[in-house]
N, C-alpha and C positions, 0 to 999 in steps of 0.2 A: 155222400159222406167221404171225406178224404181217407185214403188208405194210410195206415201207419208205416213208417219207414224203419226198416230193420237196420240195426247198428251192430257191428262186430265187437267182440270184447276188447279188441285193441283200441277202438275209438272211444270206448267208455272209460278209459283210464288215461292219466297223464304221467309220463315218465320224464325224469330229468337226468341227463347224462352227468354223472359225478365229475367228469373232466371239465364241464363248463362252470362248475362252482369254484370260485377263487379261494375258498376257505376250507380248511380241513374239518372244522366243527363250527357249530353255531356260536360258540364262545368267542371265536375270532371275528365274528361279524360285527361291524360298528352299529350303534343304535341309530334309529331313524333320525334324520336331520331335523325334522319338524313333525312330531307325532300329532300335533294339533290338526295339521292339514289332512290327516287321514279321515276326517269327517267333513267333507266339503260342504254338505248341505247345512250342517250345524254352523260351520264357519260363515256361510252365506247368510243364514238367519241372524247370527250374532252381529255381523257387520251391517245388516239392514237395520237392526235395532239401534246401532250406534249412529247411523246416518240420519235418524229422525231427530231433528233439533227441537221440536215442540215440547211443551211441558205436558206431563202426564203419561209419558211413555217410558217404560222400563223393560229390562231384560230378565227373564227367568230361565234357569237351567234345571232340568229334572233328570234323574237317572239313579241307578243303583249306587250304593256306596263303593268307593274304590275305583270309580271310572275316571277320576282325575278332573272333576268339575272345577275345582279351585285353580288347578294348574291351567286348565283350558281358558278360564276367564282371565287369569293373570297374563297369560301369553298374548291373548288377543288385545287386552287393554293396554299392555305395555307399549306396543307400537303406536297406538292412538294417543296415549298420554304423553309420549315423548314429543309429539308434534304440537301439543297444546301449550299455551303460555302458563308459566308458574303463577299460581294465585298469590294475592298479597298476604302479608301478615296482618293479623287482627289483634288489637290491644284494647283492653278495657281501662278507662281512666275515670277519675272522679268527676262527676258533674257538680260543680261547686254551687250551682243554683238549685240542684235537686240531688243531694248526696245519696238518697236511697235508690236512685236509678242511674247506675253508671252508663256512660256513653262509649260507643265504639269508635276507634280510629283505625284506618287502613293505611298501610305503608307497603311499598314494594318488598318482595321476598328478601329477607336478610336484613332489612333496615329496622325491623321490629326489635331485634336484640339490641341494636345500637341505641334506639330511642329509649328502651327500657333502662339501659345502663346510664344514658345521659340524664334521664329523669331521677334515677337513684343518686347520681352524683350531685345533681342540683338540689335534691332534698337535703343531703348532708351539708352542702355548702351553705344553704339558707340557714340551717340550724346552727352552724358554726360561725359564719362570717357576719351575718346581720347583727347579732347581739354584740360582737366585738366591735363592729363599725359604729354602732350607736353608743359604745362606751369610750370612744376616743375623746381626747382633750378638747378638740375643736367643737364637737357636739355638746360636751358639757359646758363649754364657754357660751354657746348660743342659748342653751337651756337656762343657765344662771343669769344671762342678760335679760331674758324675758321675765324671769321671776323677780329680778331686781326692779324692773320697771313697775311691776304690779305692787311690790312692797312699798315703793315710793308713793304710788297712788293711794294705797290703803292707809299709809301713815298720814297723808294729807287729809283724808276723809275723817280719821279718828281725831286729829287735832281740831278740825272744824267742828266736829260734834261736841268735843269737850268745851270749846269756846261758847257755843250756843247754850250748852247746859249751864255754864257759869252765869251767863247773862240772864238766864231764867231763874237763877237762885238754886241750882241743883249741882250735885257732884256726880260726874260720870265715871264709873269704875268698870274694869274688865276682870272677871273672875278667872279661876284656873281652867274652866271648861269653855273659855272663849265666849262667855255670856256677858252681856251688858246690863248694868243696874244703875239706877239713879236714886240719889238720896238728897233731901233738903240740906243746904249748907248755911253757914253764918250763925250769928247769935240768935237766941230765942226771939229777941225783939225784932230782928231783921228778917225773920223767915215769913214768907207769905202763909197765911192761914185761911182755913175755910174754903169758900168758893173760889177765891183768887188762886190758891195753891192748886186746886183741882183743875182749873182752867189752864194754868201754866203747864202743869204736868201733862195734860191731854195734848196740848199743842206741841210740847217738846217730844213726846212719844211718837206723834204722827210724823214730825220732821225726821226723827232718828230712824223710823221704819223706812221712810222713803230713801234715805241715804244708805241704809243697809241693803235695800233692794238694788240700788245702783252698784254697791260694792260686790254683791253676789253676781251681778251681770259682768262686772269686770273680772271676777274669778272664773266665770264660765269662758270668757274670752281668752283668759290665760290658758286654760286647759285646751281649748281648741287651737290656740297658737302653738302650744307645746306638741300637740298631736300632729298638726300640719308640718311642724318643723321635723319631727321624727319621721313622718311619712315621706317628706321630701328627701331626707338623708337616706332612708331605707330604699326608696325608689331608685336613687342614684346607684347604690351598691347592687341592688337587684338587677338593674338593667345591664350592669357589667357581667353579671352571671348569666343572663339570658342571651346576651349578644351572640355567643358561639352557636347556640341552639337555633336562634332566629336565622342565622346565616346557613346552617346545615340543612334546615327544613324550610327554606324559603319557597320551595315549589309546592308545598302542601298547605293549603289554606286552612284545613281543619286543624292541623297541628299548630299553626300560628294562632288561631283563635283560642285553642286550648292553653297555649302559653300565656296569652293575654289574660285569660280567666284565672290561671294559676298566679300570675303577678298580682291581680286584684285581690285574690284570696290571701296571699301573704301580707299585703299592705293592710288589709282589714283585720288581720290577726296579730298585729305587732305586740299587743299587750300580752298575748299568750307566749310569744317568743322571747320576750325580755325576762331574764332570770331574776328571781327574788330570793333564792335560797331554799324554797319549799319544794317538797317532793311533788305536790300537785302541779306546780308550775312546770316541772320537767315533763310530766305526762301530758300537759296541755301543749307544750312545744312539740312533742313527738306526734301528737294527733294532727298538728298543723302540717308538719313536714311529711308525714306518711301519706297524706292525701296528694302530694305532688308526684308520687311514684306511679309507674304504669305496670299493668298486669298483661304480660304477653300471653294472650288467650290462644292464638293459633300461630305456630312458628313454622314457616315454610323455608327456612334458611337452607336446610339440607335437601329440599325437594327440587327435582329437576323435571320440569313439565308439570302436568296435572297429577295430583296425588291419587294413589290407589290404596284405599284403606279397607282392610278386611277385619270386621269385628267378629271375633270368635265367641264372645259372650254378650249378646246384645240385650243387656238389662236396661232399665230406664236410665240409670245414671251413666252407664258406659256408652250408651247411644246418644243421649241428649244432654249430657253434662250434669254438673251438680254445683251446689253452693255450699262450701264448707263453712264450719263455724268454730269459733274459739271460745273457751270457757274463761270468763273474767268475773271474779267475785261471786261464783256460783251461778252466773247467768251466761247464756250463749249469745255471742255477737258475731257479726260478719260485716264485710265490706267488699269493695270491688276487687281487692287483691285475692280474695278467696273464691272467685268464680272460676271453675275449671271446665274445659272444653270436653265434649264427647266426640265419638267417632264421626257423627254427622257433621260437626263443625270442622273437624280436621280434613274431611273429605270434600269440603266446600270447593266448588269449581273443578271437581274431579270425579272419582268413581268410588262408590261404597259397595262392598260385597258383604252380604248377610246370608245367614241360614234362615230360611223362612220359618221352619219349624221352631227354631229357638226364639224368633221374634214373636210368633203367635203364642208361645208359652208364657210371655209376659204381656198381659193386656195393656198395662200402662205404657210400655215401650211401643207397642203397636199403635195405640191411640196417639202417642206423641209423634211418631213418625208420620202417620196419616195427616196430623194437624200441620206439621212442618212442611210437608210436600203440598198440601192443599193451599195453604196461605203463603207459601214461599217465605216463611220466617222461621228461623231456627233459634228459639230463645232458650234460656236456661232458667229453670224454675224448680222449686221444691214442692213435690206433690203433697207433702205432709204439712206444709205451712201455707194455708189458704189466704192469710192476711199479708204475707210478704209481697213487696213490689219487685217484680222481675227486672233484671237488667235489660238494656236495649237489645233487641234480637238482631241477628245478622240474617241477611237474605241468602238462602242456600242456592247454589248454582250447580247442583249435581247433574252431570251430563247423563248419567244412567245409574239406575239402582239394580245391581245384579244380585239376585237371590237364588238360592239353591236348596233343594230338599231331596230326601230319599223317597223312592217309591217302593211299595211292597204290595203283596196281594191283599193285605188287610186294609191298607191305607192308600187310596188313589192319589196320584200326584196332582190331580186337578181339583182336589177337594178344597183347597185354599189357594188363593192367587195373590198377585202382587198388589201393592197399595194404590196404584194409580188407576185412572179410569180405564185404560187399556194398555196392552203391552205386547212386545214381540217375544216369542219363546223359541229356544233352541233346545231340543230334548232328544234323548236316545231311548227308544222303547222297542223291545222285541227284536233287537238287532238292526232296526232301521232308524234313520235320522229324519226328523220332520220339523216343521216350523208351524206355530200356531199363534193366533191372536185371540184374546178373550177379555171378558169384562171382569173387573175386580169384584170380589165378594168380601163383605166386611167380616171382621173377626167375630166369633160367637160371643155374645154378652155373657158375663159371669156374675154369679151371686157372691155374697161375702164369703161363702165356704169354698169357692173356687169351682163349683159345678156349673155346667151350662144352664142358663136360665131358660125355662120353658115359655 
């Protein structure tokens, strides 16, 4: 057995010569340059978690309140985020083929605002310039020329019908409601009677019906010719409005395809754009132009590098977004412009910091976060409206999910874990720093009264 070594009292204490201290008091001492680095093992565990690029890995911080977990996470994430590329802007636009399900467009950071403003200007120009262009004298002249040709054809058909009626011994007349009627003509002795009159009348009515059908076909051709003429004139004016946008976004195929769909939408809705003096027509024109605008869903214009989002109140709507509604005539309505992003969408291709206890306190938010990470789709839906069609989801690219919670004697810090299948953890317990990897446990199921289900 080894013998114990005796130590003198002088060796059991450490003394500092005051002359070696450059400060008169601790108030004059500068703060540590990097307090985060005072926990090297925690820093190593955190950086190890950041280096794992595969899906399903997240980082969790555990410790007593006031230890600076948020500051720790922000300091370590800031350097990593500055080296990462800035994610693109996301915009919701109307899908003209399926208006109930808006589509997503992605543009480089900062271009989302420009595209939103360009589409708003386009909507105003379409509502203002197209009706005035179709009201020009040259357009009216083309319209009257087409109508004059039809009126000439219709006059010739009516004259031929009157001639045939006279030859058959009848008079053809046109009443105030544009209806045709035939009556026998001539003296009583000259009128056909009996079976001969019936035969002539039947033969004449059959001939008149055939000519009226031809006249109706000519009228349909006139309406189509007028519609094609207006569409041609409107397309010429609309192409002038779209030319700057096509040039500005020539490198983005999705934007160009959306502009073509918007062009077709406007040309198919010319009847709603042309004013007729009624209030309903003004509302119809606004409904056409409002669909041309864009909803800037995620704006990264002010972001440098990857975003770092800390959600202090992770409810379902704050975390996963919401669909707002407007009241119209006692009914609630919505469209793509009322889709609002949550913190999960704003942190896309970056970092999201959550408090695990707050997330677990909202089962709907927990389930929605699990679903988004599991399927790699961050959609926006209304949990209270089961019949509504959700907009097209975006694919989240969160580099890490950093959660934090408080530990106490009554509540073990490992009683609930992060959302993915496994994770790296950096924690401080009992004055020591350690790293762990664990399996995720699902949140406890709850009944309608909010108690854990047995």
